[in-house]
C-alpha positions as CSV (number, residue, x, y, z in Angstrom):
1,M,1.3,-2.3,-0.3
2,L,-0.9,-5.9,1.3
3,A,-3.0,-3.6,3.4
4,D,-4.5,-2.1,0.6
5,F,-4.8,-5.1,-1.4
6,A,-6.4,-7.2,0.8
7,L,-8.3,-4.7,2.8
8,G,-9.6,-3.5,-1.2
9,G,-10.5,-6.4,-1.9
10,A,-12.3,-8.1,1.0
11,L,-15.0,-4.9,0.5
12,R,-15.0,-5.3,-3.1
13,R,-15.9,-8.8,-2.5
14,E,-19.0,-7.0,-0.7
15,V,-20.2,-4.5,-3.2
16,G,-18.8,-5.8,-6.5
17,L,-15.7,-7.3,-7.9
18,T,-16.1,-4.4,-10.7
19,R,-16.5,-1.6,-8.0
20,P,-13.6,1.3,-8.1
21,L,-12.7,2.0,-4.8
22,P,-10.9,4.9,-4.4
23,T,-8.8,4.7,-1.2
24,L,-9.5,7.5,1.2
25,S,-7.0,6.3,4.3
26,L,-5.0,4.0,4.8
27,T,-3.6,3.3,8.7
28,L,-0.7,0.8,10.4
29,D,0.3,-0.1,13.7
30,L,3.3,-2.6,14.0
31,A,4.1,-3.8,17.2
32,G,7.0,-5.4,15.5
33,P,9.5,-5.8,12.4
34,L,9.1,-7.9,9.4
35,A,10.9,-10.6,9.4
36,S,14.8,-10.6,8.0
37,D,13.8,-12.1,4.5
38,G,10.6,-10.1,4.2
39,T,8.9,-13.3,2.4
40,I,6.1,-14.5,5.2
41,T,3.7,-11.5,5.3
42,T,0.5,-12.1,4.9
43,A,-2.2,-9.2,5.7
44,E,-5.8,-10.4,6.1
45,A,-9.1,-8.3,6.3
46,G,-11.6,-9.1,9.6
47,E,-14.3,-6.3,10.1
48,I,-15.9,-4.6,6.8
49,A,-18.4,-1.8,7.2
50,I,-20.5,-0.5,4.3
51,G,-21.8,3.3,4.9
52,P,-25.2,4.8,3.4
53,D,-23.2,7.8,2.3
54,G,-20.4,6.3,-0.2
55,I,-18.1,5.3,3.0
56,G,-16.4,1.8,3.0
57,T,-14.2,0.6,6.1
58,A,-12.0,-2.6,6.3
59,A,-9.8,-3.6,9.3
60,G,-7.7,-6.5,9.1
61,E,-4.1,-7.9,10.9
62,F,-0.6,-8.8,9.5
63,R,0.6,-12.2,9.7
64,G,4.0,-14.1,10.4
65,R,4.9,-17.4,10.5
66,Q,4.0,-17.9,14.7
67,A,1.7,-14.7,15.3
68,V,0.0,-11.6,14.9
69,F,2.6,-8.8,14.8
70,G,0.3,-5.4,13.6
71,H,-3.2,-3.9,12.3
72,C,-4.2,-2.2,9.3
73,T,-7.3,-0.2,8.8
74,A,-8.7,1.6,5.3
75,T,-11.7,4.0,4.6
76,F,-12.9,3.9,1.4
77,A,-14.9,5.9,-1.3
78,I,-17.4,3.7,-3.0
79,P,-18.9,5.8,-6.2
80,S,-22.8,5.3,-6.6
81,K,-21.5,4.4,-10.4
82,G,-18.7,3.4,-12.7
83,R,-17.1,-0.1,-13.4
84,Q,-13.8,-1.4,-13.7
85,G,-11.9,-4.7,-14.5
86,A,-12.1,-7.2,-11.8
87,L,-8.7,-8.4,-10.4
88,P,-8.7,-12.0,-10.7
89,W,-6.9,-12.8,-7.5
90,D,-10.1,-10.8,-5.7
91,D,-12.2,-13.7,-7.1
92,P,-12.7,-16.2,-4.2
93,V,-12.1,-20.1,-5.3
94,D,-15.1,-20.7,-2.7
95,T,-17.9,-18.4,-2.4
96,S,-18.4,-19.7,0.9
97,R,-15.0,-18.9,1.9
98,P,-14.2,-15.3,0.3
99,E,-10.7,-15.5,2.3
100,T,-9.1,-18.0,-0.7
101,P,-8.8,-16.2,-4.0
102,R,-8.4,-18.4,-6.9
103,T,-5.5,-18.8,-8.9
104,P,-5.6,-16.5,-12.3
105,E,-5.8,-18.2,-14.9
106,P,-4.4,-17.2,-18.7
107,G,-5.7,-14.4,-20.0
108,D,-7.0,-13.2,-16.7
109,L,-3.9,-10.5,-16.2
110,G,-3.7,-7.5,-17.8
111,A,-0.2,-5.8,-18.5
112,G,-0.4,-4.0,-14.8
113,D,-1.2,-7.3,-13.5
114,E,1.8,-9.2,-15.1
115,A,3.6,-6.4,-13.7
116,V,3.0,-6.9,-10.3
117,L,4.0,-10.9,-10.4
118,R,7.4,-9.8,-12.3
119,A,7.9,-7.6,-9.3
120,V,7.3,-10.4,-6.8
121,R,9.4,-13.0,-8.5
122,A,12.0,-10.2,-8.6
123,A,12.1,-9.4,-5.1
124,D,12.1,-13.2,-4.2
125,D,15.0,-13.4,-6.1
126,A,16.7,-10.6,-4.9
127,G,16.1,-11.6,-1.1
128,R,13.5,-8.9,-0.2
129,S,10.1,-8.2,0.3
130,W,8.0,-7.1,-3.1
131,G,6.9,-3.7,-1.8
132,D,10.7,-2.7,-1.1
133,H,11.8,-4.6,-5.0
134,L,9.0,-2.4,-6.1
135,I,9.6,1.0,-4.7
136,A,13.5,0.9,-4.2
137,E,13.8,-0.1,-8.2
138,A,11.8,3.0,-9.1
139,T,12.7,5.5,-7.1
140,V,16.0,8.1,-7.4
141,D,17.5,10.3,-4.7
142,H,17.2,14.1,-5.1
143,P,18.7,16.9,-3.1
144,A,15.0,18.1,-2.9
145,G,13.5,14.8,-2.2
146,Y,13.2,11.0,-2.9
147,V,11.8,11.0,-6.4
148,L,9.2,8.1,-7.8
149,R,8.8,7.2,-11.2
150,P,5.9,5.0,-11.4
151,T,5.6,1.8,-13.4
152,A,3.3,-0.4,-14.5
153,A,3.2,-2.9,-11.5
154,M,2.0,0.3,-9.3
155,T,-0.9,0.9,-10.9
156,N,-4.5,0.2,-10.6
157,R,-7.3,-0.4,-13.0
158,A,-8.6,2.9,-13.3
159,G,-4.8,4.1,-14.4
160,A,-3.9,5.7,-11.1
161,V,-0.9,4.6,-8.3
162,Q,-1.9,2.4,-6.1
163,G,-2.7,3.9,-2.5
164,G,-0.6,1.4,-0.9
165,V,2.7,1.9,-3.1
166,L,2.3,5.4,-1.9
167,F,2.5,4.5,1.7
168,A,5.2,2.4,1.1
169,M,7.2,5.0,-0.8
170,A,6.7,7.5,2.3
171,A,7.2,5.0,5.0
172,R,10.3,3.7,3.4
173,Y,11.7,7.3,2.4
174,G,10.2,9.4,5.6
175,A,12.7,8.5,8.1
176,P,15.1,11.1,9.0
177,R,18.5,10.8,6.6
178,D,21.4,9.4,8.7
179,D,24.3,7.1,9.0
180,G,22.7,4.9,10.9
181,P,20.5,2.3,10.8
182,R,17.2,3.0,8.9
183,P,14.5,3.2,12.0
184,R,11.4,0.8,11.3
185,L,8.1,1.8,10.7
186,A,6.0,1.5,14.1
187,A,2.9,3.6,12.6
188,G,1.5,5.6,10.4
189,T,-1.7,7.1,8.7
190,M,-1.9,8.3,5.1
191,R,-4.9,10.6,3.5
192,F,-4.9,10.4,-0.1
193,L,-6.2,13.7,-0.9
194,A,-6.2,13.7,-4.8
195,A,-5.4,10.6,-7.5
196,T,-1.8,10.0,-8.4
197,D,-1.6,9.8,-12.4
198,A,1.2,7.4,-13.4
199,E,2.9,9.5,-16.2
200,T,4.1,11.9,-13.8
201,P,6.9,11.7,-11.3
202,V,5.9,11.7,-7.4
203,W,8.2,13.7,-4.9
204,T,8.7,13.4,-1.3
205,E,8.8,16.3,1.3
206,S,9.8,14.9,4.7
207,L,9.8,16.9,7.9
208,T,11.1,15.6,11.1
209,E,8.4,16.9,13.6
210,H,9.9,15.3,17.0
211,A,12.8,13.1,18.2
212,T,13.3,10.8,20.8
213,R,16.3,8.2,21.5
214,R,14.2,5.5,20.6
215,S,11.3,7.2,18.3
216,V,11.1,9.1,15.5
217,F,7.9,11.3,14.3
218,T,7.8,12.5,11.1
219,Q,5.2,14.7,8.3
220,V,5.4,13.4,4.5
221,R,4.1,14.9,1.7
222,L,3.5,13.5,-1.5
223,L,3.4,15.8,-4.7
224,Q,3.0,15.5,-8.0
225,R,3.4,19.0,-10.4
226,N,3.7,20.7,-7.3
227,N,0.6,20.1,-6.1
228,V,0.0,17.6,-2.5
229,R,-1.8,14.0,-3.4
230,A,-1.3,12.4,-0.2
231,V,0.0,13.4,3.4
232,A,1.5,11.2,6.0
233,G,2.2,11.1,9.6
234,L,4.4,8.9,10.7
235,V,6.2,6.7,14.3
236,Y,9.2,5.3,13.5
237,R,11.5,3.0,16.4
238,R,14.8,3.2,16.4
């Protein structure tokens, strides 16, 4: 989720803060696990490219307290027209340093933005990452697969579920169900086939394609109204 926010925000600062940017694909490569408290991770965007055919790409890295421990890339569609409300944290304090977002002021935040901040505070109180907290609180286990009921904190300005939320759901629930410790995500790519609305539950279908003593390769499909919305290929380490 951090990657989608950071990479999308960096690209919006280039093409316009009110430009819609549907996520087409998101890739993560993680050399190590998150910190146990899940609170020190940041995602920082670096390279950005904008093509003449309405495609933008952004790449960045994940940082902990001491070092870089992963990389992320994303591809976005850049519509020729359309407008949405700017996210307050995408607007930098100093335009010469776009990596430094300003602090939202009263009146800047919509209902979804406020819901995000409440989820962040609740996750801190629970001692876990806000992404895990957000997904876990809205997901139920079902014999046919996990079911996500989207909340206001998961939506973008277009009213659809954020691409980062869908990736986080696939990553959390794509690992095989067994009695041992949950494997950690090492790498994954998600392709977003269609917008996922916030009014209908999202189901997971997970298939283990191959497993070794240390690695597990899975494919996860996310469905809404029996239509596939996103597909992910994931690699876990035991």
